[in-house]
C-alpha positions in Angstrom: -54.0 49.3 -77.1 -53.0 53.0 -77.5 -51.2 54.6 -74.5 -48.7 57.4 -73.8 -48.3 60.9 -74.9 -46.1 62.4 -77.6 -45.3 66.0 -78.5 -45.4 66.8 -82.2 -45.7 70.0 -84.2 -48.4 70.8 -86.7 -46.7 72.2 -89.8 -47.9 75.1 -91.8 -49.6 72.8 -94.3 -51.7 71.1 -91.6 -49.6 67.9 -91.3 -48.8 66.2 -88.1 -46.7 63.1 -87.3 -48.5 60.2 -85.7 -46.0 58.2 -83.6 -44.8 55.0 -85.2 -46.0 53.0 -82.2 -49.5 54.1 -83.0 -49.2 53.9 -86.8 -48.4 50.2 -86.6 -51.7 49.5 -85.0 -53.8 52.1 -86.9 -53.1 50.8 -90.4 -52.4 52.9 -93.5 -55.8 54.7 -93.7 -57.4 56.2 -90.6 -60.5 58.3 -89.8 -60.1 61.5 -87.9 -63.1 63.3 -86.5 -64.1 65.8 -83.8 -63.6 64.3 -80.4 -65.0 65.2 -77.1 -63.4 67.7 -74.6 -61.8 69.8 -77.5 -59.6 67.2 -79.1 -59.6 65.2 -82.4 -60.2 61.5 -82.3 -58.4 59.0 -84.5 -59.8 55.6 -85.4 -58.9 52.6 -87.5 -61.2 52.1 -90.5 -62.8 49.0 -88.7 -63.3 51.0 -85.5 -65.0 53.7 -87.6 -67.3 51.2 -89.2 -68.4 50.0 -85.8 -69.0 53.5 -84.6 -71.0 54.3 -87.7 -73.1 51.2 -87.2 -73.9 52.4 -83.7 -74.6 56.0 -84.8 -77.2 55.0 -87.4 -79.1 53.2 -84.7 -79.8 56.5 -82.9 -83.4 57.5 -83.3 -83.7 60.1 -86.1 -86.8 61.5 -84.5 -84.7 62.9 -81.6 -83.1 66.2 -82.3 -80.1 65.4 -80.1 -79.5 62.2 -82.1 -79.6 64.1 -85.4 -77.2 66.8 -84.1 -74.7 64.3 -82.7 -74.8 62.2 -85.9 -74.4 65.2 -88.2 -71.6 66.8 -86.1 -69.7 63.5 -85.8 -70.0 62.5 -89.5 -69.6 65.9 -91.1 -66.3 66.4 -89.2 -64.9 63.0 -90.1 -62.1 62.7 -92.7 -60.2 59.7 -94.0 -56.5 60.4 -93.8 -53.5 58.5 -95.2 -50.0 58.5 -93.9 -47.2 59.9 -96.0 -43.7 58.4 -96.1 -42.7 60.4 -93.0 -45.7 59.2 -90.9 -47.7 62.4 -91.2 -51.3 62.9 -91.9 -52.8 66.0 -93.5 -55.6 67.3 -91.3 -58.5 69.3 -92.9 -58.6 73.0 -92.0 -62.0 72.5 -90.4 -60.6 69.9 -87.9 -57.6 72.1 -87.2 -60.0 74.9 -86.3 -62.4 72.7 -84.3 -59.6 71.5 -82.0 -57.9 74.9 -82.0 -54.6 73.3 -83.1 -51.6 75.4 -83.7 -47.9 74.5 -83.8 -47.5 72.6 -80.6 -49.7 69.5 -80.3 -49.9 66.4 -78.1 -50.8 63.0 -79.5 -52.1 60.7 -76.9 -53.1 57.1 -76.7 -56.6 56.8 -75.2 -57.0 53.1 -74.9 -59.0 52.1 -78.0 -58.2 55.2 -80.1 -55.7 58.1 -80.5 -56.4 61.7 -79.7 -54.8 64.9 -81.0 -54.8 67.9 -78.7 -53.6 71.5 -78.8 -50.8 71.7 -76.2 -52.6 74.3 -74.1 -55.9 72.4 -74.2 -54.3 69.2 -73.1 -52.5 70.9 -70.2 -55.7 72.6 -69.1 -57.5 69.2 -69.3 -54.8 67.5 -67.3 -54.9 70.2 -64.6 -58.7 69.6 -64.1 -58.4 65.8 -64.3 -55.4 65.8 -61.9 -57.3 67.9 -59.4 -60.3 65.5 -59.4 -58.8 62.1 -60.2 -59.6 60.5 -56.8 -63.2 61.8 -56.8 -63.7 60.5 -60.4 -62.1 57.1 -59.4 -64.5 56.8 -56.5 -67.5 57.5 -58.6 -66.5 54.9 -61.1 -65.7 52.0 -58.7 -68.7 50.0 -59.9 -67.3 49.9 -63.4 -63.6 49.4 -62.6 -62.0 46.7 -60.5 
């Protein structure tokens, strides 16, 4: 399980440190892709395989399915950790998540997310303001 938040900088070559606590569970090769809400999502190779198997079940006769599959797959990249625990993010993913120097790496339960610091703070402000309302609307799913 991935949890917590860590502040790390994106260097000028597009590399970012993934916390050791996360690396241990992720393995040596990971898949990074466009996430929802403006972040990047990081998955283990086996998680990615499961996601892929679900994606290809989407009906290709529906435009939304094709758009989602293309966007998700075209933005995916396999990344390996270097000796310092960094991954090299492709420029397209850096642009997609509007990453600059200051980033936040968070544990999101079953995966890891990489956020631009400002985007994460904005997301947290919105989530904090409506957390009780959200919790009430999800009571049927959460004990």
